[in-house]
PDB file with one MODEL, atoms N, CA, C and O in Angstrom:
MODEL        1
ATOM      1  N   MET A   1     -12.288 -34.993 -17.346  1.00  0.00           N
ATOM      2  CA  MET A   1     -12.119 -33.539 -17.504  1.00  0.00           C
ATOM      3  C   MET A   1     -10.679 -33.230 -17.908  1.00  0.00           C
ATOM      4  O   MET A   1      -9.729 -33.674 -17.263  1.00  0.00           O
ATOM      5  N   ASP A   2     -10.539 -32.477 -18.962  1.00  0.00           N
ATOM      6  CA  ASP A   2      -9.197 -32.132 -19.438  1.00  0.00           C
ATOM      7  C   ASP A   2      -8.756 -30.796 -18.856  1.00  0.00           C
ATOM      8  O   ASP A   2      -9.553 -29.869 -18.711  1.00  0.00           O
ATOM      9  N   TRP A   3      -7.483 -30.718 -18.531  1.00  0.00           N
ATOM     10  CA  TRP A   3      -6.948 -29.478 -17.981  1.00  0.00           C
ATOM     11  C   TRP A   3      -5.996 -28.846 -18.977  1.00  0.00           C
ATOM     12  O   TRP A   3      -5.307 -29.561 -19.705  1.00  0.00           O
ATOM     13  N   PRO A   4      -5.939 -27.520 -19.028  1.00  0.00           N
ATOM     14  CA  PRO A   4      -4.983 -26.835 -19.906  1.00  0.00           C
ATOM     15  C   PRO A   4      -3.565 -27.260 -19.571  1.00  0.00           C
ATOM     16  O   PRO A   4      -3.268 -27.585 -18.421  1.00  0.00           O
ATOM     17  N   TRP A   5      -2.698 -27.258 -20.556  1.00  0.00           N
ATOM     18  CA  TRP A   5      -1.339 -27.748 -20.359  1.00  0.00           C
ATOM     19  C   TRP A   5      -0.603 -27.033 -19.232  1.00  0.00           C
ATOM     20  O   TRP A   5       0.213 -27.646 -18.543  1.00  0.00           O
ATOM     21  N   PHE A   6      -0.883 -25.733 -19.032  1.00  0.00           N
ATOM     22  CA  PHE A   6      -0.135 -25.000 -18.009  1.00  0.00           C
ATOM     23  C   PHE A   6      -0.511 -25.440 -16.604  1.00  0.00           C
ATOM     24  O   PHE A   6       0.291 -25.306 -15.680  1.00  0.00           O
ATOM     25  N   ILE A   7      -1.721 -25.964 -16.429  1.00  0.00           N
ATOM     26  CA  ILE A   7      -2.112 -26.472 -15.119  1.00  0.00           C
ATOM     27  C   ILE A   7      -1.282 -27.714 -14.798  1.00  0.00           C
ATOM     28  O   ILE A   7      -0.834 -27.903 -13.667  1.00  0.00           O
ATOM     29  N   TRP A   8      -1.086 -28.554 -15.814  1.00  0.00           N
ATOM     30  CA  TRP A   8      -0.312 -29.785 -15.617  1.00  0.00           C
ATOM     31  C   TRP A   8       1.128 -29.443 -15.252  1.00  0.00           C
ATOM     32  O   TRP A   8       1.754 -30.121 -14.437  1.00  0.00           O
ATOM     33  N   LEU A   9       1.645 -28.371 -15.874  1.00  0.00           N
ATOM     34  CA  LEU A   9       3.026 -27.983 -15.619  1.00  0.00           C
ATOM     35  C   LEU A   9       3.164 -27.297 -14.266  1.00  0.00           C
ATOM     36  O   LEU A   9       4.201 -27.400 -13.610  1.00  0.00           O
ATOM     37  N   MET A  10       2.111 -26.598 -13.853  1.00  0.00           N
ATOM     38  CA  MET A  10       2.161 -25.876 -12.585  1.00  0.00           C
ATOM     39  C   MET A  10       2.026 -26.821 -11.390  1.00  0.00           C
ATOM     40  O   MET A  10       2.542 -26.546 -10.307  1.00  0.00           O
ATOM     41  N   TYR A  11       1.325 -27.938 -11.602  1.00  0.00           N
ATOM     42  CA  TYR A  11       1.098 -28.866 -10.498  1.00  0.00           C
ATOM     43  C   TYR A  11       1.538 -30.281 -10.847  1.00  0.00           C
ATOM     44  O   TYR A  11       0.725 -31.205 -10.834  1.00  0.00           O
ATOM     45  N   PRO A  12       2.838 -30.460 -11.163  1.00  0.00           N
ATOM     46  CA  PRO A  12       3.344 -31.768 -11.576  1.00  0.00           C
ATOM     47  C   PRO A  12       3.152 -32.885 -10.554  1.00  0.00           C
ATOM     48  O   PRO A  12       3.007 -34.038 -10.961  1.00  0.00           O
ATOM     49  N   PRO A  13       3.143 -32.608  -9.240  1.00  0.00           N
ATOM     50  CA  PRO A  13       2.992 -33.701  -8.276  1.00  0.00           C
ATOM     51  C   PRO A  13       1.667 -34.448  -8.422  1.00  0.00           C
ATOM     52  O   PRO A  13       1.548 -35.592  -7.983  1.00  0.00           O
ATOM     53  N   PHE A  14       0.681 -33.811  -9.033  1.00  0.00           N
ATOM     54  CA  PHE A  14      -0.622 -34.447  -9.163  1.00  0.00           C
ATOM     55  C   PHE A  14      -0.699 -35.341 -10.394  1.00  0.00           C
ATOM     56  O   PHE A  14      -1.696 -36.032 -10.603  1.00  0.00           O
ATOM     57  N   PHE A  15       0.360 -35.329 -11.216  1.00  0.00           N
ATOM     58  CA  PHE A  15       0.327 -36.083 -12.461  1.00  0.00           C
ATOM     59  C   PHE A  15       1.583 -36.927 -12.614  1.00  0.00           C
ATOM     60  O   PHE A  15       2.654 -36.560 -12.133  1.00  0.00           O
ATOM     61  N   ASN A  16       1.437 -38.070 -13.295  1.00  0.00           N
ATOM     62  CA  ASN A  16       2.608 -38.911 -13.510  1.00  0.00           C
ATOM     63  C   ASN A  16       3.347 -38.469 -14.774  1.00  0.00           C
ATOM     64  O   ASN A  16       2.896 -37.560 -15.472  1.00  0.00           O
ATOM     65  N   ASP A  17       4.483 -39.111 -15.070  1.00  0.00           N
ATOM     66  CA  ASP A  17       5.303 -38.707 -16.208  1.00  0.00           C
ATOM     67  C   ASP A  17       4.551 -38.831 -17.524  1.00  0.00           C
ATOM     68  O   ASP A  17       4.700 -37.986 -18.407  1.00  0.00           O
ATOM     69  N   GLU A  18       3.749 -39.872 -17.660  1.00  0.00           N
ATOM     70  CA  GLU A  18       3.013 -40.070 -18.908  1.00  0.00           C
ATOM     71  C   GLU A  18       2.048 -38.919 -19.158  1.00  0.00           C
ATOM     72  O   GLU A  18       1.924 -38.424 -20.279  1.00  0.00           O
ATOM     73  N   GLN A  19       1.361 -38.500 -18.086  1.00  0.00           N
ATOM     74  CA  GLN A  19       0.390 -37.418 -18.218  1.00  0.00           C
ATOM     75  C   GLN A  19       1.083 -36.088 -18.513  1.00  0.00           C
ATOM     76  O   GLN A  19       0.589 -35.288 -19.308  1.00  0.00           O
ATOM     77  N   ARG A  20       2.241 -35.853 -17.862  1.00  0.00           N
ATOM     78  CA  ARG A  20       2.979 -34.617 -18.136  1.00  0.00           C
ATOM     79  C   ARG A  20       3.479 -34.626 -19.571  1.00  0.00           C
ATOM     80  O   ARG A  20       3.477 -33.594 -20.242  1.00  0.00           O
ATOM     81  N   GLY A  21       3.909 -35.799 -20.043  1.00  0.00           N
ATOM     82  CA  GLY A  21       4.387 -35.912 -21.421  1.00  0.00           C
ATOM     83  C   GLY A  21       3.269 -35.607 -22.397  1.00  0.00           C
ATOM     84  O   GLY A  21       3.482 -34.959 -23.421  1.00  0.00           O
ATOM     85  N   TRP A  22       2.053 -36.090 -22.064  1.00  0.00           N
ATOM     86  CA  TRP A  22       0.895 -35.833 -22.924  1.00  0.00           C
ATOM     87  C   TRP A  22       0.601 -34.337 -22.951  1.00  0.00           C
ATOM     88  O   TRP A  22       0.301 -33.770 -24.002  1.00  0.00           O
ATOM     89  N   ALA A  23       0.689 -33.714 -21.794  1.00  0.00           N
ATOM     90  CA  ALA A  23       0.411 -32.286 -21.709  1.00  0.00           C
ATOM     91  C   ALA A  23       1.418 -31.494 -22.544  1.00  0.00           C
ATOM     92  O   ALA A  23       1.043 -30.579 -23.276  1.00  0.00           O
ATOM     93  N   LEU A  24       2.693 -31.851 -22.427  1.00  0.00           N
ATOM     94  CA  LEU A  24       3.723 -31.149 -23.185  1.00  0.00           C
ATOM     95  C   LEU A  24       3.526 -31.341 -24.680  1.00  0.00           C
ATOM     96  O   LEU A  24       3.749 -30.422 -25.467  1.00  0.00           O
ATOM     97  N   ALA A  25       3.106 -32.546 -25.068  1.00  0.00           N
ATOM     98  CA  ALA A  25       2.894 -32.846 -26.481  1.00  0.00           C
ATOM     99  C   ALA A  25       1.728 -32.041 -27.038  1.00  0.00           C
ATOM    100  O   ALA A  25       1.648 -31.810 -28.245  1.00  0.00           O
ATOM    101  N   ASN A  26       0.823 -31.616 -26.162  1.00  0.00           N
ATOM    102  CA  ASN A  26      -0.367 -30.889 -26.599  1.00  0.00           C
ATOM    103  C   ASN A  26      -0.245 -29.375 -26.444  1.00  0.00           C
ATOM    104  O   ASN A  26      -1.218 -28.646 -26.635  1.00  0.00           O
ATOM    105  N   VAL A  27       0.954 -28.908 -26.098  1.00  0.00           N
ATOM    106  CA  VAL A  27       1.147 -27.466 -25.935  1.00  0.00           C
ATOM    107  C   VAL A  27       0.679 -26.683 -27.163  1.00  0.00           C
ATOM    108  O   VAL A  27      -0.067 -25.716 -27.008  1.00  0.00           O
ATOM    109  N   PRO A  28       1.092 -27.066 -28.386  1.00  0.00           N
ATOM    110  CA  PRO A  28       0.648 -26.301 -29.565  1.00  0.00           C
ATOM    111  C   PRO A  28      -0.870 -26.303 -29.701  1.00  0.00           C
ATOM    112  O   PRO A  28      -1.458 -25.305 -30.120  1.00  0.00           O
ATOM    113  N   CYS A  29      -1.497 -27.402 -29.354  1.00  0.00           N
ATOM    114  CA  CYS A  29      -2.946 -27.505 -29.469  1.00  0.00           C
ATOM    115  C   CYS A  29      -3.607 -26.589 -28.452  1.00  0.00           C
ATOM    116  O   CYS A  29      -4.568 -25.889 -28.772  1.00  0.00           O
ATOM    117  N   TRP A  30      -3.094 -26.593 -27.227  1.00  0.00           N
ATOM    118  CA  TRP A  30      -3.675 -25.746 -26.183  1.00  0.00           C
ATOM    119  C   TRP A  30      -3.524 -24.269 -26.530  1.00  0.00           C
ATOM    120  O   TRP A  30      -4.414 -23.462 -26.265  1.00  0.00           O
ATOM    121  N   LEU A  31      -2.369 -23.926 -27.134  1.00  0.00           N
ATOM    122  CA  LEU A  31      -2.139 -22.525 -27.481  1.00  0.00           C
ATOM    123  C   LEU A  31      -3.154 -22.054 -28.515  1.00  0.00           C
ATOM    124  O   LEU A  31      -3.528 -20.882 -28.541  1.00  0.00           O
ATOM    125  N   GLY A  32      -3.594 -22.970 -29.362  1.00  0.00           N
ATOM    126  CA  GLY A  32      -4.539 -22.614 -30.411  1.00  0.00           C
ATOM    127  C   GLY A  32      -5.979 -22.811 -29.982  1.00  0.00           C
ATOM    128  O   GLY A  32      -6.896 -22.289 -30.616  1.00  0.00           O
ATOM    129  N   ASN A  33      -6.182 -23.564 -28.905  1.00  0.00           N
ATOM    130  CA  ASN A  33      -7.547 -23.878 -28.473  1.00  0.00           C
ATOM    131  C   ASN A  33      -7.651 -23.800 -26.957  1.00  0.00           C
ATOM    132  O   ASN A  33      -7.974 -24.784 -26.291  1.00  0.00           O
ATOM    133  N   THR A  34      -7.374 -22.624 -26.426  1.00  0.00           N
ATOM    134  CA  THR A  34      -7.343 -22.457 -24.979  1.00  0.00           C
ATOM    135  C   THR A  34      -8.637 -22.902 -24.310  1.00  0.00           C
ATOM    136  O   THR A  34      -9.734 -22.526 -24.723  1.00  0.00           O
ATOM    137  N   TRP A  35      -8.481 -23.706 -23.276  1.00  0.00           N
ATOM    138  CA  TRP A  35      -9.582 -24.208 -22.459  1.00  0.00           C
ATOM    139  C   TRP A  35     -10.478 -25.213 -23.180  1.00  0.00           C
ATOM    140  O   TRP A  35     -11.528 -25.598 -22.665  1.00  0.00           O
ATOM    141  N   LYS A  36     -10.057 -25.641 -24.385  1.00  0.00           N
ATOM    142  CA  LYS A  36     -10.850 -26.644 -25.098  1.00  0.00           C
ATOM    143  C   LYS A  36     -10.045 -27.933 -25.186  1.00  0.00           C
ATOM    144  O   LYS A  36      -8.823 -27.890 -25.326  1.00  0.00           O
ATOM    145  N   SER A  37     -10.708 -29.066 -25.106  1.00  0.00           N
ATOM    146  CA  SER A  37     -10.005 -30.338 -25.231  1.00  0.00           C
ATOM    147  C   SER A  37      -9.546 -30.518 -26.671  1.00  0.00           C
ATOM    148  O   SER A  37     -10.167 -29.999 -27.599  1.00  0.00           O
ATOM    149  N   CYS A  38      -8.459 -31.255 -26.849  1.00  0.00           N
ATOM    150  CA  CYS A  38      -7.888 -31.418 -28.181  1.00  0.00           C
ATOM    151  C   CYS A  38      -8.267 -32.771 -28.780  1.00  0.00           C
ATOM    152  O   CYS A  38      -7.871 -33.081 -29.904  1.00  0.00           O
TER     153      CYS A  38
ENDMDL
END
């Protein structure tokens, strides 16, 4: 299950650095496709 990038940023303790990096890298995609996996 994929989570929107802002969830990853709001709850960093639940994710490791690699996952947070992936979320940040997908910010533009999430902004254009809210709640949809990229």
